[in-house]
C-alpha positions as CSV (number, residue, x, y, z in Angstrom):
1,M,97.3,145.0,114.4
2,R,94.0,144.4,112.6
3,P,94.3,144.7,108.8
4,D,92.3,147.2,106.9
5,N,90.6,144.6,104.7
6,D,88.4,147.1,102.9
7,N,91.4,148.8,101.3
8,S,94.0,146.0,101.2
9,C,91.9,143.1,99.9
10,V,92.1,142.5,96.2
11,Q,89.8,139.6,95.0
12,A,91.3,137.2,92.5
13,P,89.9,137.7,89.1
14,T,87.0,135.3,88.3
15,P,87.8,133.1,85.3
16,N,85.6,133.1,82.3
17,K,83.2,130.3,83.1
18,L,82.2,129.8,79.5
19,L,85.8,129.5,78.4
20,M,86.5,127.1,81.3
21,G,83.5,125.1,80.4
22,G,84.8,124.7,76.8
23,I,88.1,123.5,78.2
24,V,86.4,120.9,80.3
25,I,84.4,119.6,77.3
26,A,87.5,119.7,75.1
27,S,89.6,117.7,77.7
28,Y,87.0,114.9,77.8
29,A,86.7,114.8,74.0
30,L,90.5,114.8,73.5
31,I,91.1,111.9,75.9
32,T,88.2,109.8,74.5
33,L,89.1,110.5,70.8
34,L,92.6,109.3,71.2
35,P,93.3,105.7,70.2
36,T,92.7,103.4,73.2
37,P,96.2,102.4,74.5
38,E,97.1,98.8,74.8
39,G,96.0,97.3,78.0
40,L,93.3,99.9,78.7
41,T,89.6,99.2,77.9
42,P,87.4,101.8,76.2
43,N,85.4,102.2,79.4
44,G,88.6,102.7,81.3
45,Q,89.6,105.5,78.9
46,K,86.2,107.1,79.2
47,A,86.4,106.9,83.0
48,I,89.8,108.6,83.1
49,A,88.4,111.3,80.8
50,L,85.4,111.9,83.0
51,M,87.5,112.2,86.1
52,A,89.9,114.6,84.4
53,A,87.0,116.7,83.2
54,A,85.4,116.7,86.7
55,V,88.6,117.8,88.4
56,L,88.8,120.8,85.9
57,A,85.2,121.7,86.5
58,W,85.6,121.7,90.2
59,V,88.9,123.6,90.1
60,F,87.6,126.3,87.9
61,E,84.1,126.3,89.4
62,V,82.4,126.2,86.0
63,L,79.2,125.2,87.8
64,P,78.2,125.3,91.5
65,L,80.0,122.5,93.2
66,A,76.8,120.6,94.0
67,A,75.4,120.9,90.5
68,A,78.8,119.9,88.9
69,S,79.0,116.9,91.3
70,I,75.6,115.6,90.5
71,L,76.2,116.1,86.7
72,F,79.4,114.1,86.8
73,T,77.7,111.4,88.8
74,V,75.1,110.7,86.1
75,L,77.4,111.2,83.1
76,P,79.0,107.7,83.3
77,A,75.6,106.2,82.7
78,V,74.9,108.7,79.8
79,M,78.3,107.8,78.3
80,G,77.6,104.0,78.7
81,V,80.5,103.5,81.1
82,M,78.4,102.0,83.9
83,P,74.7,101.6,84.6
84,L,73.2,104.3,86.8
85,P,72.2,102.1,89.7
86,R,75.7,100.9,90.0
87,V,77.1,104.4,89.8
88,M,74.7,105.6,92.5
89,G,75.8,102.7,94.7
90,H,79.3,104.1,94.5
91,F,78.0,107.6,95.1
92,A,76.0,106.9,98.3
93,T,78.8,105.3,100.2
94,P,79.0,105.2,104.1
95,I,81.5,108.1,104.0
96,L,78.7,110.5,103.1
97,F,76.8,109.6,106.3
98,F,80.0,109.9,108.3
99,L,80.6,113.4,106.8
100,F,77.1,114.5,107.6
101,A,77.6,113.5,111.2
102,M,80.8,115.4,111.3
103,F,79.1,118.6,110.1
104,C,76.5,118.1,113.0
105,T,79.4,117.7,115.4
106,C,81.0,120.9,114.1
107,I,77.8,122.9,114.4
108,A,77.2,121.6,118.0
109,F,80.7,122.5,119.0
110,Q,80.1,126.1,117.9
111,N,76.7,126.3,119.4
112,S,77.9,124.9,122.8
113,G,80.3,127.8,123.3
114,L,83.1,125.4,123.9
115,S,84.9,126.7,120.8
116,R,85.2,130.1,122.5
117,R,86.8,128.5,125.6
118,L,89.3,126.6,123.4
119,V,90.2,129.8,121.4
120,V,91.0,131.7,124.6
121,W,93.1,128.8,126.0
122,L,95.1,128.5,122.7
123,S,95.5,132.2,122.6
124,M,96.9,132.2,126.1
125,K,99.4,129.5,125.0
126,S,100.3,131.4,121.8
127,G,101.0,134.7,123.6
128,G,98.8,136.5,121.1
129,S,101.1,135.5,118.1
130,A,99.1,134.7,115.0
131,K,101.8,132.4,113.6
132,R,102.3,130.6,117.0
133,L,98.6,130.0,117.2
134,L,98.5,128.5,113.8
135,F,101.4,126.2,114.7
136,L,99.8,125.1,117.9
137,M,96.5,124.3,116.2
138,M,98.2,122.4,113.4
139,M,100.2,120.3,115.9
140,A,97.0,119.7,117.9
141,C,95.3,118.4,114.7
142,G,98.3,116.3,113.8
143,L,98.7,114.6,117.2
144,L,95.0,114.0,117.7
145,S,94.7,112.5,114.2
146,T,97.3,109.8,115.1
147,I,94.7,108.1,117.3
148,L,91.4,109.5,116.0
149,A,89.8,109.6,112.6
150,D,90.7,112.8,110.7
151,L,87.1,113.9,110.2
152,P,86.2,114.3,113.8
153,V,89.4,116.1,114.5
154,I,88.9,118.7,111.7
155,A,85.3,119.0,112.6
156,M,86.2,120.0,116.2
157,M,89.0,122.3,115.2
158,M,87.4,124.2,112.3
159,P,85.0,126.2,114.5
160,V,87.9,127.3,116.7
161,A,89.7,128.5,113.6
162,L,86.7,130.3,112.2
163,L,86.2,132.2,115.5
164,V,89.8,133.3,115.5
165,L,89.6,134.5,111.9
166,R,86.3,136.4,112.3
167,E,87.4,138.1,115.5
168,N,90.5,139.4,113.7
169,G,88.8,140.7,110.6
170,C,90.1,138.1,108.3
171,R,87.7,138.2,105.4
172,P,86.9,135.0,103.3
173,G,88.7,135.1,99.9
174,C,91.0,137.9,101.0
175,S,92.9,136.9,104.1
176,M,96.3,135.2,103.7
177,Y,96.1,134.1,107.3
178,G,92.7,132.6,106.6
179,R,94.1,130.7,103.7
180,A,97.0,129.4,105.7
181,M,94.6,128.4,108.6
182,M,91.9,126.7,106.5
183,L,94.5,124.7,104.5
184,G,96.9,124.1,107.4
185,L,94.4,122.3,109.7
186,P,93.2,119.6,107.3
187,I,96.7,119.1,105.9
188,A,97.9,118.6,109.5
189,C,95.1,116.0,110.0
190,L,96.1,114.2,106.8
191,I,99.7,114.1,108.1
192,G,98.7,113.0,111.6
193,G,96.5,110.2,110.2
194,V,99.5,108.1,109.1
195,G,101.1,108.3,112.6
196,T,99.7,105.0,113.9
197,P,97.5,102.2,112.4
198,A,94.6,103.6,114.5
199,G,94.9,106.9,112.6
200,G,92.8,105.8,109.6
201,S,91.3,103.0,107.7
202,P,93.9,103.2,104.8
203,N,96.6,102.2,107.3
204,M,94.8,99.1,108.4
205,L,93.9,98.2,104.8
206,T,97.6,98.5,103.9
207,I,98.6,96.2,106.7
208,G,95.8,93.7,106.0
209,L,96.5,93.5,102.2
210,L,100.3,93.3,102.7
211,E,99.7,90.2,104.9
212,S,97.2,88.6,102.6
213,T,99.1,89.2,99.3
214,A,102.7,88.8,100.5
215,N,102.4,87.1,103.9
216,V,104.3,90.1,105.5
217,K,103.1,91.1,108.9
218,I,103.5,94.7,110.1
219,S,102.9,95.4,113.8
220,F,101.4,98.4,115.4
221,F,104.9,99.4,116.6
222,E,106.6,98.8,113.2
223,W,104.1,101.1,111.5
224,S,104.3,103.7,114.2
225,I,108.1,103.8,114.3
226,I,107.8,105.2,110.7
227,G,104.5,107.1,111.1
228,L,105.2,109.1,114.3
229,P,108.4,110.6,113.1
230,M,106.7,111.6,109.9
231,V,104.1,113.5,111.9
232,L,106.6,115.2,114.0
233,L,108.7,116.3,111.0
234,L,106.0,117.0,108.4
235,V,103.6,119.1,110.5
236,P,106.2,121.8,111.2
237,A,107.4,121.6,107.6
238,A,103.8,122.1,106.4
239,F,103.5,125.1,108.7
240,G,106.6,126.6,107.4
241,V,105.5,126.1,103.8
242,L,102.1,127.7,104.4
243,I,103.5,130.7,106.2
244,K,105.9,131.2,103.3
245,V,103.3,130.9,100.6
246,F,100.6,132.8,102.4
247,P,102.4,135.3,104.6
248,P,99.9,136.4,107.4
249,E,98.7,139.9,107.2
250,I,98.4,140.0,111.0
251,E,101.0,139.4,113.6
252,I,99.2,140.0,116.9
253,L,95.7,138.5,117.4
254,E,92.9,140.8,118.6
255,G,89.6,139.9,120.1
256,M,91.4,137.5,122.4
257,E,91.5,139.8,125.4
258,D,89.4,137.7,127.7
259,N,91.3,135.8,130.4
260,Y,90.5,132.1,130.7
261,E,89.3,132.8,134.3
262,K,86.8,135.4,133.1
263,L,85.0,132.7,131.2
264,G,84.0,131.1,134.5
265,P,83.0,127.5,135.0
266,M,81.7,125.4,132.1
267,R,78.1,126.0,131.1
268,T,75.6,123.3,130.8
269,E,75.8,123.3,127.0
270,E,79.5,122.8,127.1
271,K,79.2,119.9,129.4
272,R,76.5,118.3,127.3
273,F,78.7,118.6,124.2
274,L,81.7,117.0,126.0
275,L,79.5,114.2,127.3
276,I,78.1,113.4,123.9
277,L,81.5,113.7,122.3
278,A,83.0,111.3,124.8
279,V,80.2,108.8,124.1
280,N,80.9,109.2,120.3
281,L,84.6,108.8,120.7
282,L,84.1,105.6,122.7
283,L,81.8,104.2,120.1
284,W,84.0,105.2,117.2
285,S,87.1,103.6,118.8
286,T,85.3,100.3,119.7
287,D,83.5,99.6,116.5
288,R,85.2,96.2,116.2
289,L,83.8,95.2,119.6
290,H,80.2,96.3,119.2
291,G,80.0,95.5,115.5
292,I,78.1,98.6,114.5
293,P,79.6,100.1,111.3
294,L,81.5,103.4,112.0
295,P,79.3,105.5,109.7
296,A,76.1,104.2,111.5
297,V,77.6,105.0,114.9
298,S,78.6,108.4,113.7
299,V,75.1,109.3,112.4
300,M,73.5,108.1,115.7
301,G,76.0,110.1,117.7
302,G,75.5,113.2,115.5
303,T,71.7,113.1,115.9
304,L,72.2,113.1,119.7
305,F,73.0,116.8,119.4
306,C,69.5,117.3,117.9
307,L,67.5,115.6,120.7
308,P,65.0,117.6,122.7
309,G,66.6,118.7,125.9
310,V,70.0,118.8,124.3
311,G,69.4,121.4,121.7
312,L,72.9,121.9,120.4
313,V,71.7,121.5,116.8
314,N,68.4,123.2,115.8
315,W,67.6,122.0,112.4
316,N,65.4,125.0,111.5
317,R,68.3,127.3,112.4
318,D,71.3,125.1,111.5
319,G,70.2,122.9,108.6
320,G,71.6,125.4,106.1
321,R,75.1,125.3,107.8
322,V,75.6,121.6,106.7
323,G,78.0,121.5,103.7
324,W,75.6,119.8,101.3
325,D,77.7,120.8,98.2
326,I,80.7,119.2,99.8
327,I,78.8,116.0,100.5
328,M,77.7,115.9,96.9
329,L,81.3,116.5,95.7
330,V,82.7,113.7,97.9
331,G,80.1,111.3,96.6
332,A,80.8,112.2,93.0
333,A,84.6,111.9,93.5
334,N,84.1,108.5,95.1
335,A,81.9,107.3,92.3
336,L,84.3,108.4,89.5
337,G,87.3,106.9,91.3
338,M,85.6,103.6,91.8
339,I,84.6,103.5,88.1
340,I,88.2,104.0,87.1
341,W,89.2,101.2,89.5
342,E,86.6,98.7,88.3
343,S,87.2,99.5,84.6
344,G,90.8,98.7,84.9
345,G,92.0,102.3,84.4
346,A,93.7,102.6,87.7
347,L,95.7,99.4,87.2
348,W,96.7,100.5,83.7
349,I,97.9,103.8,85.1
350,A,99.9,102.1,87.8
351,D,101.5,99.7,85.3
352,R,102.4,102.5,82.9
353,C,103.8,104.8,85.6
354,L,105.6,102.2,87.8
355,G,106.6,99.6,85.3
356,G,109.9,101.1,84.4
357,V,111.2,102.0,87.9
358,A,112.7,98.6,88.7
359,S,116.1,99.5,87.2
360,L,116.5,102.7,89.4
361,P,118.4,102.9,92.7
362,L,116.3,101.8,95.7
363,A,115.9,105.3,97.1
364,A,114.6,106.5,93.7
365,I,112.1,103.6,93.6
366,I,110.8,104.4,97.0
367,A,110.6,108.1,96.2
368,G,109.0,107.4,92.9
369,I,106.3,105.2,94.4
370,S,105.5,107.7,97.1
371,L,105.3,110.6,94.6
372,F,103.2,108.7,92.1
373,T,100.7,107.8,94.9
374,V,100.5,111.5,95.8
375,V,99.9,112.6,92.2
376,I,97.4,109.9,91.4
377,H,95.0,111.4,94.0
378,L,94.1,113.9,91.2
379,L,92.3,111.0,89.4
380,I,91.4,108.7,92.2
381,P,90.9,110.7,95.4
382,I,90.0,107.6,97.4
383,A,92.7,106.2,99.6
384,P,91.2,102.7,100.0
385,A,90.8,102.3,96.2
386,L,94.4,103.5,95.6
387,I,95.7,100.9,98.0
388,A,93.5,98.1,96.7
389,V,94.7,98.8,93.1
390,L,98.4,99.7,93.7
391,L,99.4,97.4,96.5
392,P,99.3,94.2,94.4
393,A,101.3,95.9,91.6
394,V,103.9,97.1,94.1
395,V,104.2,93.7,95.7
396,A,104.8,92.2,92.3
397,L,107.4,94.8,91.6
398,A,109.2,94.0,94.8
399,G,109.2,90.3,93.9
400,N,110.9,91.1,90.6
401,M,113.5,93.2,92.4
402,G,114.1,90.6,95.1
403,V,113.4,93.0,98.0
404,S,110.9,92.8,100.8
405,P,107.4,93.7,99.6
406,A,107.0,95.9,102.7
407,L,109.9,98.1,101.6
408,L,107.8,99.3,98.6
409,A,104.3,98.7,99.8
410,L,104.7,100.8,103.0
411,P,105.6,104.0,101.1
412,M,102.6,103.5,99.0
413,G,100.3,102.9,102.0
414,F,101.6,105.9,103.9
415,S,101.3,108.2,100.8
416,A,97.8,107.1,100.0
417,S,96.7,109.6,102.7
418,A,98.6,112.5,101.1
419,S,95.8,114.2,99.2
420,L,97.7,117.5,99.1
421,L,97.4,118.9,95.6
422,L,93.7,119.8,95.4
423,P,90.9,119.9,98.0
424,I,88.9,117.0,96.4
425,E,89.2,114.7,99.4
426,T,86.9,114.6,102.4
427,I,89.2,116.1,105.0
428,T,90.2,119.1,103.0
429,L,86.7,119.7,101.8
430,V,85.5,120.3,105.4
431,T,87.1,123.7,105.5
432,Y,86.4,124.6,101.9
433,P,82.9,125.9,102.4
434,A,84.2,128.7,104.7
435,G,85.3,130.5,101.6
436,Y,88.8,131.4,102.7
437,Y,90.5,129.7,99.8
438,R,89.8,128.6,96.2
439,M,90.5,125.1,95.0
440,F,93.7,126.0,93.1
441,D,95.1,127.8,96.2
442,M,96.1,124.4,97.6
443,F,98.3,123.4,94.7
444,R,101.4,125.5,95.3
445,P,101.8,124.8,99.0
446,G,100.5,121.3,98.6
447,M,103.1,120.5,96.0
448,L,105.9,121.7,98.2
449,I,104.6,119.8,101.2
450,A,104.2,116.7,99.0
451,L,107.9,116.9,98.1
452,C,108.7,117.1,101.8
453,W,106.5,114.1,102.4
454,V,108.3,112.1,99.7
455,A,111.7,113.0,101.0
456,V,110.9,112.2,104.6
457,M,109.1,109.0,103.6
458,T,112.2,107.8,101.6
459,A,114.7,108.7,104.3
460,L,112.7,107.0,107.1
461,M,112.2,103.8,105.0
462,L,116.0,103.6,104.3
463,L,116.8,104.5,107.9
464,V,114.5,102.0,109.7
465,G,114.5,99.4,106.9
466,R,117.4,97.4,108.2
467,P,116.3,97.3,111.9
468,L,112.9,96.2,110.7
469,G,114.4,93.5,108.5
470,L,113.3,95.1,105.2
471,L,116.7,95.5,103.7
């Protein structure tokens, strides 16, 4: 039945922002005042300190997200770490334009009315069960993300989730079911993105760098034989963790009484959305053929929804629905991560954390590399940067051990997509503006899902390693 949110909802206490601000400043000062470790440059030390302070500022919401993001984008120039034009070059990356286009797609999906049709269909398949609906939506996200970029998938599914939550009285900031839903969908997309090489650019970057640095070729099939089982195992595991950590306050969905037949045939707006979406998907999946960069294609496709005669996005009405604060945060995280990379801080971290694992058993080494890659997202929430920095170090480690570089590089490449501890990565940030969870809400379930990820990754590498010639 519908929860009585007015009586049962207890808001989490708001942290003292002045105290939290002091902690942010103290963390930066502490890291920078320590003696610079051997092998780390002073700029690398400052870059690590800035990222640590930024993460704390975002987590505790010391400032509004947009303001904090802009502040930490200009601070590297103030601290003398990197000139401002170069910092801004790292801020205004193509991913921002892709993210803007995804917000437009999300808004158009809602305005078309197609989200309502999908909600009713999924409700029919779930039999009205709140938990079953969440599972079906997470599996849909996971499977779609194996062949599509994660951002379009979460952009299409988020309006469906919002409609379900609103029609069942799930209030932002209060609803456990809302937390599970808004975290479960992007996590399922992140898991699904590793299913095949087509699931995301980090996969192709791993394959390309592995061939160029170690002359090891990984085929589409060889990647998928590891990736697809990960998706099929980890999405249900993630669902189980989220339901355990955030027990839903509702069992039976309400507001879903309409039969699918009562919706009638598709309206013109729904058909327009599907047509434009089909064109976008075709252009996204054939970027290597037509040569237009994916972000440019995405922006052009997103603006189609705004054209006269289409009218699925009305800027005067819908401009405020774009997550500008999230776009700012993604840009700032990218800029700080790239500064750590270029200053040598990331390589220093990798050497310090992975340098002593060569003497461990093989299973422990694979698990250690996978876990380290998950944790380092807190400092470098950029999968391509992680891969570019860590893969050469991992290949060198494999050479010293006398094992195939792929045996260690693949766990790192797969886990580069596992941004599971805090929502400071683009995919998870798409659902954050809805207000159903705070930043730190992700840590507890994310940590448990990360441990499942590491265990499954290690088992699959050992299981398929010999058939693939890696052992």
